[in-house]
N, C-alpha and C positions, 0 to 999 in steps of 0.2 A: 787868198783863194783864187784860183783861176777857173774859168769855165770854157768848156768846149761843146759846141753843138755840131753834130755831124749826121745829117739825115734824121733818122728817128732816135738817135742816141744823144743823150745829154750827160756830160761828165763834169763834176767838180773835182779839183785836185789841189793839194798843197805842194807847190814846187820845192819846198824845203825838204820834202820826204824823198825826193827822187833826184837822180842825176839829170836825166832828160826823160820826161814822162812820155809814155807810149800808150795809145788806146788798147793795144794788145795785152796790156798788163791784166786786164780783166778776163782773159781767156786762159784756161788752165793748159791748153795745148801749147801756148807760147812758152810757158814755164817748163813744160816737158822738153820742148825743143832746145831750151837753154840749159837743160840738166840742172835746174834750179829749184826743184821741189825738195823740201827738207823734211816733209812729214805731212800727216793729216790727222784730223780728229773726226772720228766717225760716231755720230749719234743718230738722231733722226735724219740728219743730212750730213754731208761731208764739208769740213772746213779745211782749207789747204794752207800749209806753211811753206812759204817761198822765200828766196833770197835774191836781192838784186845788188847793184854796186854800192848801195847806201847801207843796207842791212837786211835783217829778217822782217818779213811781213806776213800778214794773215789775209787770205782772200776768201770771202764768204758770199755765197749766193743766197738770196732770200727765198724762203719757201713758206707756204701757208701751213698752218696746223689744223687740227680738228677735222670734222667731217668735210668741210668745204675744200680742204686740202686734197681730198681724193678726186675732186672734180677740177679745181683750179690750182694745180700743184705749186706753180711758181709764178702765177700771174695775179695782178691786182688791178682793180678798177682804176681808171685814169683819174689822177688828181693834179692839183697845182704842183709844179716842180718842187717847190720847197717843202711840200707835205708828203712827197714820196718817201717810201720806207728808208731808202739809202740816204737821201739828202737830209731827212729829219734826224736820223741817227748821227750823221756827220756833224750837223749843227750842234746837237746836244754835247757830243764828245769834244768838239772844238771849244765850247764854253767851259766845260769841266777841265780840259787840259790847260786852258789859259789861267784858270784859277789855281793850278798846281795840284789838283786832285789826282789820285793814283788811278789813271785810266790809260788804255792804249791810245796813242795819238792817231786821229783820223787822217788818212793820207789821200784817199780818193773815193768818190761815190759815183755810181752810174745808174741811170734809168734808161730803158730802151722801150719806146712806145710802139704799140701795134694796135691800130684802131682804137677801141675803148679800154684797152688794158696796157699794162707795162710790166716789165721784169726789172729786177734791181740787183746790184752787187755793191760790195764795199771792200776797201782795202785799208788795213790798220797796221800800225807797228806791232810787232810781236813782243810780249813781255818776256824777257829772257830768264831762263832758269826758274820758272814758276810752274806750279801745278795747282789744280783746283782742290778744294778741301776734301771732296769725296775721295779722290785718288790718294791723298795724303792719309786720311783717316782710315782707309782700308789697310794701311801698313803700320801706322804708328799714332800715338796720342800726341796732342799738343799740350804745352804747359799753360798755367794760368795766365802768365804774361802775354803769351801769344794770343790767347782768347780775348784778353782785354784789349790788345792792339787791334784785333779785328773789329771789336765793338766800337773803338774810337774812330776807326776808318769809316764805318757805316754811318756813324753820327755826323762826320764831316759832310757826307753827301746829303743827309737829311737837313743839316743846317744850311746847306746851299740851296735847299728847296727841290732837290732832285728826287722824283718819284721813280723808283726802279720797278718796271712792270713785271720783272721776273727775278726777284731777289731770292735766289736759292743757293744751296751749298755748292753747286757746280759753277756758279758765276762769281764765287769769291776765290781768288787765287792767293797763294803765299809763295814768295820767292825765296831763294836760298839765303837771303840776308834777314828773313823774318818779316819783310814788308808785305802788307796785304793790299790787294788790288780788287777792283770790281770790273767785270766785263759784261758784254751783251746788253747794249743800250737800245735795242730795237723796241720801239713803241714807248720809250721813256720820255718824260717831259718834266718841266718845272711847275711847282705848285706853291701856293701860299701855305703857311703852317696850318696843320689840321690833324685829324685822326688818321689820315693816310699813313703817317710815319709808324704809328702803332700797328696798323694793319700790315705794313711792309715787314715789320719784325715778326709778326705772327706767321706770315707766309714763310719766312726763313726758318722759323722753329719747326713748322710742319715738314719742311724739306729735310731737316736733320733727322726728325723722327721717322720719316719715310725711308731714308737711306739706312738707318739703323735696323729697320725691319727687313731690308733687302739683303744686307751683307752681314753674315755671321762674323763676330769678332770686330765689328765696326767700333773704332776707338772714339766713342762719343757718349756723353752722359748728360743728364739734366744739370749736373753740377757745372759742366763745361758751359752750358747755356747761361747759367747764372754769372759765370766769370765774364762771358761776352757782354752781358747786360751791365755788369759793373763798369766795364770800360766805356760802354755806350753812354751810361748815365753820368759818368764822371767828366765827360768831355764838355 
């Protein structure tokens, strides 16, 4: 991992992810000028998909949620560099990636300080040919083996001690080979074994039930959840 400090800007980056790293990589206007934007995902905020000489990447700016987000949309109170949102997520992902777990590889993280606050961004490798479970289940059902595979994957993360702060059906991806992945590790951290793993799974179940209520014809049932659990418990 390399570190750059330029004025109020601090950047961590993995040189193996880039040909020659540029600070401009965090600016969406740079990618527009290069005609290198390959798409975007629009939810509460926009995540950009871009392509450089090495491959496809994801550029994400950090925003606040909840009521405070209406006042401090994308600013956070200043903390130690390693505890900033981007650097903390970069660190977690780097550990998971080294362990061979199915996560996007962290490429670069940035914090930009301004008086008592900072803003943050992260760049990740893009998981090719993958969609989140909500997008898939709106179109088709998964078979028992696929559900069991998802359960086994989540168990791998829990066995590694990873607490996923937002384990929901949007943050589980399935690629075209049937491999499952987890994404969005903002505010995630490692813990000792405890009841948190059960609470994590309950959060995921609530997510499936919520999406089922939102989308008529959503291809999910409680039986699918039992198949996921059987994979989780068998691991």
